[in-house]
KOLDRENSE-777373 format. One record per residue (C-alpha): x, y, z. Coordinates in Angstrom, 2 decimals. Example, Ala and Ser with C-alpha at 12.3 -4.5 7.8 and 13.67 -1.06 7.14 Angstrom:
# residues 2
<<12.30,-4.50,7.80>>
<<13.67,-1.06,7.14>>
# end
This chain:
# residues 632
<<77.74,67.70,39.03>>
<<75.56,70.83,39.15>>
<<72.11,71.02,37.59>>
<<71.58,67.23,37.42>>
<<70.57,64.74,40.19>>
<<72.98,62.32,38.48>>
<<70.34,59.47,38.52>>
<<68.21,57.77,35.81>>
<<65.58,55.37,36.80>>
<<65.14,52.24,34.71>>
<<61.77,50.42,35.25>>
<<60.86,47.12,33.92>>
<<57.05,46.75,34.03>>
<<57.05,43.03,33.28>>
<<58.95,42.11,36.42>>
<<58.20,45.25,38.61>>
<<61.95,45.85,39.04>>
<<64.01,49.03,39.16>>
<<67.61,49.95,38.50>>
<<69.10,53.46,39.23>>
<<71.86,54.31,36.75>>
<<74.33,56.88,37.80>>
<<76.04,58.09,34.55>>
<<79.24,60.12,34.68>>
<<79.60,63.74,33.75>>
<<80.92,62.95,30.21>>
<<77.77,61.12,29.44>>
<<75.56,64.01,30.50>>
<<77.56,66.55,28.53>>
<<77.39,64.56,25.45>>
<<73.75,63.55,25.48>>
<<72.49,66.44,27.71>>
<<68.90,65.15,28.27>>
<<65.49,65.52,26.67>>
<<65.24,64.43,23.04>>
<<68.96,63.51,22.61>>
<<68.98,61.31,25.69>>
<<65.64,59.75,24.59>>
<<67.12,58.89,21.18>>
<<70.20,57.39,22.90>>
<<68.17,54.99,25.12>>
<<65.98,53.92,22.27>>
<<68.99,52.87,20.19>>
<<70.74,51.29,23.03>>
<<67.85,49.43,24.77>>
<<65.80,48.28,21.68>>
<<66.45,45.93,18.85>>
<<65.28,46.64,15.38>>
<<61.76,45.52,14.02>>
<<60.00,45.79,17.47>>
<<56.30,46.85,17.21>>
<<55.32,49.99,18.93>>
<<52.77,48.03,21.03>>
<<55.29,45.21,21.82>>
<<56.29,45.07,25.62>>
<<59.95,45.38,24.39>>
<<59.35,49.03,23.17>>
<<61.05,51.48,25.41>>
<<59.55,54.87,26.40>>
<<61.79,57.46,27.87>>
<<60.86,60.58,29.92>>
<<63.82,62.94,30.10>>
<<64.77,66.31,31.49>>
<<68.15,68.30,31.19>>
<<70.84,70.16,33.29>>
<<68.66,73.24,33.41>>
<<65.19,71.79,34.26>>
<<64.10,72.98,37.63>>
<<65.89,76.39,37.48>>
<<63.48,79.22,38.21>>
<<63.56,80.91,34.83>>
<<60.78,81.33,32.08>>
<<60.57,78.61,29.42>>
<<62.21,75.97,31.58>>
<<59.44,73.77,32.49>>
<<59.43,71.16,29.80>>
<<60.19,67.44,29.41>>
<<60.63,65.19,26.41>>
<<58.98,61.75,25.95>>
<<60.66,59.48,23.30>>
<<59.61,56.05,22.04>>
<<58.79,54.21,18.85>>
<<55.45,55.73,17.48>>
<<52.36,53.52,16.91>>
<<51.28,56.18,14.22>>
<<54.40,56.26,12.13>>
<<56.51,53.35,13.02>>
<<59.36,55.60,13.41>>
<<61.27,57.03,16.46>>
<<59.13,59.82,17.98>>
<<59.74,62.67,20.46>>
<<57.04,64.79,21.99>>
<<57.65,67.80,24.08>>
<<55.37,69.05,26.92>>
<<55.35,71.92,29.37>>
<<53.37,72.54,32.48>>
<<54.43,71.61,35.98>>
<<55.50,67.84,36.00>>
<<59.03,68.08,34.76>>
<<60.61,70.33,37.58>>
<<58.80,68.13,40.12>>
<<60.48,65.09,38.62>>
<<63.89,66.85,39.08>>
<<63.03,67.76,42.65>>
<<62.13,64.16,43.26>>
<<65.62,63.05,42.39>>
<<65.77,61.97,38.83>>
<<66.96,63.17,35.42>>
<<65.06,60.64,33.40>>
<<62.91,57.46,33.44>>
<<63.58,54.60,31.01>>
<<60.61,52.32,30.99>>
<<60.08,48.93,29.14>>
<<58.04,45.80,29.64>>
<<54.28,45.54,30.28>>
<<52.61,45.32,33.57>>
<<50.21,42.31,34.25>>
<<47.56,44.72,35.26>>
<<46.97,48.54,35.23>>
<<49.53,50.32,37.37>>
<<50.89,53.86,37.94>>
<<54.43,54.81,38.88>>
<<54.85,56.87,42.20>>
<<58.21,58.73,42.59>>
<<58.84,60.84,45.66>>
<<62.08,62.28,46.94>>
<<64.29,59.40,45.62>>
<<61.73,56.67,46.42>>
<<59.73,54.82,43.75>>
<<57.15,52.21,43.58>>
<<54.48,50.71,41.17>>
<<50.85,51.08,42.55>>
<<47.62,49.51,41.45>>
<<45.75,51.61,38.81>>
<<42.73,49.37,38.33>>
<<40.26,51.81,39.64>>
<<41.69,54.61,37.36>>
<<41.26,52.44,34.23>>
<<38.43,53.86,32.06>>
<<38.33,57.10,33.85>>
<<38.77,60.52,32.13>>
<<41.89,62.37,32.94>>
<<40.25,64.86,35.57>>
<<38.78,62.07,37.54>>
<<41.93,59.93,37.49>>
<<44.10,62.78,38.56>>
<<41.77,63.51,41.52>>
<<41.97,59.83,42.58>>
<<45.67,59.60,42.52>>
<<45.98,62.70,44.69>>
<<43.38,61.60,47.06>>
<<44.93,58.12,47.41>>
<<48.47,59.54,48.10>>
<<47.25,62.38,50.24>>
<<48.80,65.36,48.55>>
<<47.17,67.90,46.24>>
<<50.59,69.16,45.16>>
<<51.48,65.89,43.52>>
<<52.09,66.20,39.63>>
<<50.51,63.61,37.51>>
<<51.57,62.79,33.90>>
<<48.96,60.47,32.59>>
<<47.09,58.95,29.57>>
<<43.26,58.88,29.25>>
<<40.85,56.27,27.87>>
<<42.20,56.94,24.33>>
<<45.56,55.73,25.39>>
<<44.23,52.72,27.22>>
<<42.29,51.83,24.06>>
<<45.36,52.30,21.94>>
<<44.03,55.24,19.90>>
<<47.14,55.74,17.61>>
<<47.47,59.43,18.27>>
<<46.59,59.37,22.17>>
<<48.79,61.80,24.16>>
<<50.05,62.28,27.62>>
<<48.94,65.13,29.70>>
<<49.87,66.81,33.14>>
<<47.68,69.19,35.09>>
<<44.93,68.17,32.59>>
<<45.91,70.79,29.94>>
<<49.75,70.38,29.20>>
<<50.46,67.90,26.66>>
<<53.04,65.58,25.14>>
<<50.49,65.52,22.39>>
<<51.85,64.11,19.14>>
<<52.92,60.73,17.77>>
<<50.69,58.42,19.96>>
<<52.98,58.02,22.93>>
<<50.00,57.84,25.11>>
<<49.11,54.71,23.29>>
<<52.54,53.20,24.14>>
<<51.91,53.80,27.76>>
<<48.46,52.27,27.40>>
<<50.05,49.18,25.67>>
<<52.08,48.67,28.82>>
<<49.25,49.15,31.22>>
<<50.88,52.17,32.67>>
<<48.19,54.86,33.37>>
<<50.27,57.56,34.95>>
<<53.49,58.71,36.63>>
<<52.97,60.75,39.77>>
<<55.88,62.71,41.17>>
<<56.55,64.79,44.12>>
<<59.98,66.28,45.32>>
<<61.53,68.75,47.66>>
<<65.18,68.77,46.66>>
<<66.16,71.46,44.24>>
<<69.40,71.17,42.22>>
<<72.77,72.87,43.03>>
<<73.60,75.76,40.71>>
<<77.02,77.15,39.79>>
<<76.05,80.81,39.44>>
<<72.66,81.80,40.86>>
<<73.16,85.61,40.36>>
<<73.49,85.21,36.69>>
<<70.23,83.23,36.59>>
<<68.48,85.75,38.78>>
<<69.53,88.53,36.34>>
<<68.31,86.68,33.42>>
<<64.97,85.91,35.00>>
<<64.40,89.55,35.70>>
<<65.30,90.61,32.12>>
<<62.82,88.21,30.82>>
<<60.12,89.47,33.23>>
<<60.87,93.01,32.31>>
<<60.70,92.36,28.60>>
<<57.29,90.75,28.67>>
<<55.99,93.54,30.80>>
<<57.45,96.40,28.55>>
<<57.74,95.11,25.12>>
<<54.63,95.51,22.90>>
<<54.98,92.30,21.01>>
<<55.64,90.08,24.05>>
<<52.90,91.65,26.04>>
<<50.50,90.99,23.21>>
<<51.65,87.50,22.81>>
<<50.94,87.00,26.52>>
<<47.38,87.92,25.94>>
<<46.80,86.11,22.65>>
<<49.41,83.37,22.66>>
<<49.58,80.93,19.63>>
<<46.08,82.04,18.57>>
<<47.76,84.98,16.91>>
<<48.63,82.57,14.07>>
<<45.08,82.99,12.89>>
<<45.73,86.75,12.21>>
<<49.23,85.98,10.87>>
<<48.16,83.19,8.43>>
<<44.97,84.84,7.17>>
<<46.54,87.67,5.02>>
<<48.64,85.16,3.31>>
<<46.33,82.54,2.60>>
<<47.85,80.06,5.00>>
<<45.06,78.93,7.18>>
<<44.20,75.17,6.37>>
<<40.66,74.99,5.27>>
<<38.30,72.42,3.86>>
<<40.75,69.55,4.38>>
<<43.71,71.49,2.88>>
<<41.87,72.56,-0.29>>
<<42.05,76.32,0.60>>
<<44.11,78.71,2.67>>
<<41.37,81.17,3.90>>
<<38.16,80.66,5.71>>
<<35.02,82.99,5.81>>
<<34.93,82.95,9.64>>
<<38.69,83.86,10.16>>
<<37.77,86.93,12.23>>
<<35.58,85.06,14.65>>
<<38.46,82.62,15.24>>
<<41.24,85.27,15.87>>
<<43.42,85.47,18.82>>
<<42.00,88.87,19.80>>
<<38.43,87.43,19.55>>
<<39.43,84.42,21.67>>
<<41.01,86.72,24.43>>
<<37.87,89.04,24.40>>
<<35.21,86.32,24.55>>
<<36.77,82.90,25.72>>
<<39.05,83.64,28.61>>
<<39.65,85.72,31.74>>
<<43.45,85.57,31.83>>
<<46.12,83.35,30.12>>
<<47.54,80.29,31.81>>
<<51.17,79.46,32.28>>
<<53.85,76.86,32.98>>
<<55.96,76.50,35.99>>
<<58.07,79.75,36.70>>
<<57.05,81.29,33.39>>
<<55.96,84.83,33.15>>
<<55.29,84.68,29.37>>
<<52.07,83.05,30.32>>
<<50.87,82.19,26.84>>
<<48.48,79.28,27.57>>
<<44.78,79.64,26.35>>
<<43.06,78.87,29.47>>
<<39.30,79.02,28.92>>
<<37.15,80.87,31.30>>
<<34.69,79.44,33.73>>
<<30.95,79.40,33.26>>
<<30.59,78.60,29.58>>
<<27.29,76.65,29.29>>
<<26.01,77.38,25.86>>
<<25.83,75.89,23.22>>
<<27.96,73.29,25.18>>
<<29.21,73.12,28.84>>
<<32.88,73.35,28.65>>
<<34.91,72.72,31.87>>
<<37.68,75.22,32.28>>
<<39.98,72.81,34.14>>
<<40.79,71.22,30.80>>
<<42.21,74.41,29.33>>
<<41.32,75.90,26.02>>
<<42.40,75.44,22.28>>
<<45.64,76.64,21.14>>
<<46.08,77.67,17.43>>
<<46.87,74.06,16.16>>
<<43.44,72.98,17.45>>
<<41.73,76.03,16.07>>
<<43.35,75.36,12.70>>
<<42.94,71.62,12.48>>
<<39.51,71.35,14.49>>
<<38.23,74.64,13.27>>
<<38.99,76.00,9.78>>
<<40.26,72.67,8.41>>
<<36.73,71.30,9.26>>
<<35.02,74.70,8.26>>
<<33.85,75.10,11.84>>
<<33.98,78.74,12.69>>
<<32.35,78.60,16.07>>
<<35.05,78.87,18.91>>
<<32.64,77.46,21.38>>
<<32.30,74.23,19.37>>
<<36.02,74.12,18.87>>
<<36.38,74.59,22.66>>
<<34.15,71.67,23.25>>
<<36.24,69.38,20.88>>
<<39.26,70.63,22.74>>
<<37.76,69.58,26.16>>
<<36.89,65.99,24.90>>
<<40.46,65.67,23.51>>
<<41.80,66.62,27.00>>
<<39.51,64.41,28.89>>
<<40.23,61.40,26.72>>
<<43.88,62.61,26.00>>
<<44.07,62.79,22.20>>
<<46.28,64.87,19.93>>
<<44.00,67.48,18.32>>
<<46.13,67.99,15.24>>
<<45.74,64.28,14.33>>
<<42.14,64.27,15.36>>
<<41.35,67.22,13.17>>
<<43.10,65.84,10.26>>
<<41.40,62.47,10.54>>
<<37.96,64.13,10.90>>
<<38.74,66.35,7.90>>
<<39.53,63.44,5.60>>
<<36.20,61.73,6.80>>
<<34.24,65.05,5.94>>
<<35.62,65.14,2.42>>
<<34.90,61.45,2.00>>
<<31.33,62.11,3.05>>
<<31.14,65.08,0.66>>
<<32.47,63.02,-2.23>>
<<30.19,59.90,-1.47>>
<<33.12,57.69,-0.52>>
<<31.34,57.35,2.76>>
<<27.64,57.43,3.31>>
<<25.44,58.15,6.50>>
<<25.28,54.39,6.87>>
<<28.91,54.27,7.33>>
<<29.12,57.00,9.88>>
<<26.45,55.38,12.10>>
<<23.80,58.07,11.18>>
<<26.12,61.13,11.59>>
<<25.71,63.79,8.97>>
<<29.40,64.63,8.83>>
<<29.32,67.52,6.42>>
<<32.06,70.27,6.55>>
<<30.97,72.79,9.19>>
<<28.92,70.42,11.28>>
<<30.33,71.16,14.64>>
<<28.01,68.83,16.50>>
<<28.93,65.87,14.25>>
<<32.70,66.66,14.94>>
<<32.11,66.71,18.68>>
<<30.34,63.39,18.42>>
<<33.08,61.80,16.16>>
<<35.72,63.00,18.85>>
<<33.90,61.05,21.53>>
<<33.46,58.07,19.41>>
<<37.15,58.08,18.54>>
<<38.17,58.41,22.20>>
<<36.01,55.41,23.09>>
<<36.73,53.50,19.89>>
<<32.97,53.27,19.06>>
<<31.38,52.72,15.72>>
<<33.35,54.56,12.92>>
<<35.47,55.96,15.71>>
<<37.17,52.55,15.96>>
<<38.47,53.03,12.42>>
<<39.23,56.70,12.86>>
<<41.28,55.94,15.91>>
<<43.90,54.37,13.64>>
<<44.65,57.67,12.16>>
<<44.13,59.32,8.73>>
<<46.39,57.16,6.68>>
<<45.27,53.81,8.06>>
<<41.45,54.80,7.94>>
<<41.92,56.04,4.31>>
<<43.51,52.76,3.21>>
<<40.46,51.00,4.54>>
<<38.08,53.45,2.67>>
<<39.83,53.00,-0.58>>
<<42.11,54.67,-3.08>>
<<39.91,57.71,-3.44>>
<<40.30,58.33,0.26>>
<<43.98,57.66,0.19>>
<<44.36,60.31,-2.53>>
<<42.95,63.06,-0.25>>
<<44.81,61.91,2.97>>
<<47.22,64.66,4.02>>
<<49.95,62.83,5.80>>
<<53.77,62.00,5.87>>
<<54.88,58.77,7.27>>
<<51.30,58.13,8.34>>
<<51.04,61.26,10.45>>
<<48.79,64.36,9.82>>
<<50.04,67.82,8.95>>
<<49.88,70.60,11.67>>
<<48.10,73.80,10.80>>
<<50.93,75.44,8.82>>
<<50.61,75.25,5.00>>
<<53.64,74.31,2.82>>
<<52.01,76.12,0.11>>
<<52.91,79.38,1.81>>
<<55.89,78.13,3.66>>
<<58.03,76.13,1.15>>
<<60.80,74.94,3.49>>
<<58.36,73.88,6.01>>
<<56.96,71.36,3.43>>
<<60.63,69.87,3.28>>
<<60.60,69.91,7.12>>
<<57.42,67.80,7.13>>
<<58.83,65.32,4.69>>
<<62.28,64.84,6.33>>
<<61.57,65.06,9.94>>
<<62.16,61.67,11.60>>
<<58.56,61.35,13.06>>
<<56.62,62.96,10.24>>
<<55.16,66.43,9.97>>
<<56.10,68.62,12.81>>
<<55.89,72.50,12.83>>
<<58.25,73.03,15.61>>
<<61.29,70.89,14.34>>
<<62.68,73.81,12.24>>
<<62.32,77.46,11.67>>
<<59.53,78.74,9.48>>
<<60.11,80.40,6.14>>
<<59.26,84.08,7.31>>
<<62.42,83.95,9.47>>
<<64.41,85.00,6.35>>
<<61.31,86.32,4.53>>
<<61.57,90.20,5.27>>
<<63.97,92.87,5.66>>
<<65.83,93.57,7.81>>
<<66.91,90.12,8.81>>
<<67.36,89.62,12.63>>
<<70.93,89.90,14.05>>
<<70.59,86.33,15.41>>
<<69.63,84.63,12.26>>
<<72.48,86.56,10.53>>
<<74.66,84.86,13.25>>
<<73.75,81.57,11.51>>
<<74.95,82.74,8.07>>
<<71.77,84.14,6.59>>
<<72.18,87.72,5.10>>
<<69.62,87.84,2.13>>
<<65.81,87.57,2.28>>
<<63.92,84.82,0.50>>
<<60.16,84.77,-0.31>>
<<58.41,82.45,2.08>>
<<56.84,80.36,-0.53>>
<<60.08,79.79,-2.43>>
<<61.94,76.37,-2.30>>
<<65.84,76.92,-3.10>>
<<69.25,76.27,-1.80>>
<<68.95,78.85,0.94>>
<<65.77,77.10,2.22>>
<<67.71,73.68,2.23>>
<<70.38,75.42,4.30>>
<<67.87,77.00,6.65>>
<<66.14,73.77,7.31>>
<<69.40,71.87,8.06>>
<<70.92,74.66,10.35>>
<<67.74,75.43,12.18>>
<<66.93,71.72,12.72>>
<<70.29,71.48,14.58>>
<<69.65,74.27,17.07>>
<<66.04,73.36,17.48>>
<<66.96,69.83,18.23>>
<<69.34,71.08,20.79>>
<<66.51,73.26,22.25>>
<<64.48,70.04,22.61>>
<<67.43,68.33,24.23>>
<<67.78,71.03,26.83>>
<<63.91,70.92,27.09>>
<<63.28,74.63,27.06>>
<<60.44,76.46,25.30>>
<<60.83,77.95,21.87>>
<<58.45,80.80,22.78>>
<<61.23,81.75,25.37>>
<<64.55,80.56,23.81>>
<<64.98,80.93,19.96>>
<<66.15,83.28,17.30>>
<<63.00,85.29,17.61>>
<<62.35,84.89,21.33>>
<<63.21,86.95,24.38>>
<<66.24,84.77,25.06>>
<<68.42,83.89,22.13>>
<<70.18,80.58,21.40>>
<<73.43,82.23,22.80>>
<<71.57,83.17,25.90>>
<<70.83,79.49,26.33>>
<<74.51,78.58,26.45>>
<<74.90,81.37,29.13>>
<<72.14,79.69,31.29>>
<<73.72,76.14,30.86>>
<<77.00,77.55,31.99>>
<<75.42,79.39,34.89>>
<<73.84,76.17,35.96>>
<<76.62,73.59,35.44>>
<<79.85,75.58,35.58>>
<<80.80,74.32,32.09>>
<<82.12,76.34,29.26>>
<<79.42,75.25,26.92>>
<<79.64,76.85,23.44>>
<<77.23,77.51,20.65>>
<<79.45,75.16,18.41>>
<<78.87,72.37,21.07>>
<<75.12,73.19,21.11>>
<<74.81,72.68,17.37>>
<<76.74,69.34,17.57>>
<<74.30,68.36,20.18>>
<<71.33,69.05,18.00>>
<<73.00,67.26,15.06>>
<<73.92,64.25,17.24>>
<<70.38,63.74,18.03>>
<<69.12,64.19,14.46>>
<<71.52,61.56,13.39>>
<<70.57,59.19,16.08>>
<<66.87,59.41,15.08>>
<<67.76,59.00,11.46>>
<<69.85,55.83,12.28>>
<<67.03,54.53,14.30>>
<<64.61,54.86,11.30>>
<<67.30,53.45,8.93>>
<<67.35,50.24,11.20>>
<<63.51,50.15,10.76>>
<<63.59,50.39,7.00>>
<<63.05,53.98,6.45>>
<<65.01,56.10,3.90>>
<<64.59,58.96,1.39>>
<<61.61,57.09,-0.21>>
<<59.70,58.02,2.81>>
<<60.68,61.76,2.67>>
<<57.68,62.70,0.51>>
<<54.63,64.93,0.52>>
<<51.10,63.73,-0.31>>
<<49.90,64.26,-3.92>>
<<47.35,66.84,-2.96>>
<<50.17,69.32,-2.01>>
<<51.82,68.90,-5.40>>
<<48.77,68.54,-7.73>>
<<45.68,70.17,-6.28>>
<<45.77,74.00,-6.63>>
<<44.26,75.86,-3.59>>
<<40.75,76.90,-4.07>>
<<38.83,80.06,-3.23>>
<<39.78,83.76,-3.88>>
<<42.39,84.36,-1.19>>
<<46.07,85.29,-1.76>>
<<47.18,81.61,-1.92>>
<<44.45,80.50,-4.42>>
<<45.74,78.40,-7.21>>
<<48.99,77.69,-5.50>>
<<50.69,74.24,-5.27>>
<<54.26,73.11,-4.28>>
<<56.69,72.65,-7.16>>
<<57.58,68.96,-7.21>>
<<60.76,69.21,-9.08>>
<<62.15,71.99,-7.01>>
<<61.10,70.20,-3.91>>
<<63.04,66.94,-4.70>>
<<66.07,68.92,-6.04>>
<<66.33,70.86,-2.77>>
<<65.77,67.61,-0.78>>
<<68.95,66.26,-2.22>>
<<70.93,69.50,-1.40>>
<<69.44,69.09,2.23>>
<<70.91,65.65,2.41>>
<<74.39,66.73,1.29>>
<<74.43,69.67,3.76>>
<<73.47,67.12,6.53>>
<<76.36,64.93,5.48>>
<<73.95,62.17,4.55>>
<<73.91,60.01,1.55>>
<<71.97,61.89,-1.09>>
<<70.39,58.82,-2.52>>
<<69.15,57.16,0.70>>
<<68.96,60.18,3.01>>
<<70.76,58.13,5.68>>
<<73.84,59.15,7.70>>
<<77.20,58.16,6.41>>
<<79.78,56.33,8.70>>
<<81.98,59.38,8.63>>
<<79.15,61.64,9.84>>
<<78.30,59.35,12.72>>
<<81.93,59.03,13.69>>
<<82.26,62.72,13.62>>
<<79.55,63.16,16.15>>
<<80.91,60.60,18.48>>
<<78.45,57.90,17.39>>
<<80.71,55.28,16.07>>
<<78.74,52.86,18.41>>
<<75.63,53.54,16.23>>
<<77.74,52.49,13.08>>
<<78.15,49.16,14.75>>
<<74.48,48.89,15.47>>
<<73.68,49.37,11.89>>
<<76.46,46.93,10.61>>
# end
């Protein structure tokens, strides 16, 4: 079986025992890896109603058939578990250098359950595995912990996926990081590791997978490298990366500002991708084998107004949006310092910025006073206060202990006025893309199995301007629709694009390299899969894969008591017109259209239009009759 190692490592932390599973090729072709394989094991290995911090919760690290192949965009892995932030199933994708190393070390996935009696880390190397004492790592920031693991094992090339103090203290939006700056950031899966006393997974391997057609892969890799070098857009994206979203969102009033009360910010120009490139970095960072190199590595030597260590990387757009404009902080140096703290403690900057934004508005409205904040003057725009709050949250000190629970839980404690201004779905904070400008994206936030996520579906501009791209036409879209509109075509775009993006997450490749608008198309992805495995994998099969994973996630949530009643947006989005004088001022989301199109979306998915849950027939169609039996 080419591409795969054929081995999945099962770890029971409670007993310290290991089992190596060797699935057949039929299993691998049906569930592939990444997000789909993660959903499979959560449904198979867990009963319903288990708390995210219960030892019986399962956490899965999964690769795919093409992980470890030297081609751009192919250095990702998916972590899946029950989220302590939402109570739903949750997946989180991460890039960097850890995933190919796990493949070279001999495994396609790791399935972990139980809780160790003391802090441990998992050490995997060339087919061998063991649990090692992590007591001396506990309480250390990520940089120090990584150094100690490499020192103890005697190899600087070891790749370490780890949590930080925030995960140890069960901050509900703690993440997992490798190489100190590549994150599985969202949904609190770092806190799941912390609840299991699992500080890190260190990997080292030397065995590369066998490939069916290396020549085709080499040609594809060269095509990609030439495109980045010669194409004006992709060359510019290499320089500015995701921070270009500041430039793209500014003219349309789509930059979240003042806790989602406005779509434009007076310091937009000083936060732009070009400004960041010119002032904050020497050259972009990258992931394993990727020439796109879009990471926002911060330059060395920044000492004022704060010392920022370059080894922790720099802020991407989501951090700039949620910890910058959303808090009305326009100083990239202050945002960079918040990003560094989040990297040291290992916290999701989207949820961090959303939570602090809610607190700042509570402070503005008198819901919270300076006594409640421990003497901090948490006004909008106060970067120093935001930096201190970030540290307090990472340590669970003072008001930081409450804010570590996330926006929804903290707002409930602060009272009904605070709950009214909390911008969450399923208890999870919005990313920095505004549904008042991107109407379909609001539906995606509502229906996504683990709450608001900006990379689970296409964005509305995909079909927003002429001429429509050839690739998106290949999915049945021929006419343009205004980005802010919500209509049947948007319901269709959501349903269809969720399927192929779910498949992208199952193959664990990067959307900046494989997508309808990227250098490689979705069709190119099937070409790569076949060159690696020798299969005759088709685009139709890819769409079924993505749909299979979406339905397993929905079934998991159904078992936990979730349904269409949870597919909602916060009242602010429907009722509070955007402020200011920007192009989106006065805009809201039309509630009636939203719910009408949500019903159409359920029907397109083959789900019950009242409950939003998969039908028995849909699960059988996707080869998931075993899931029907779990739900019976």
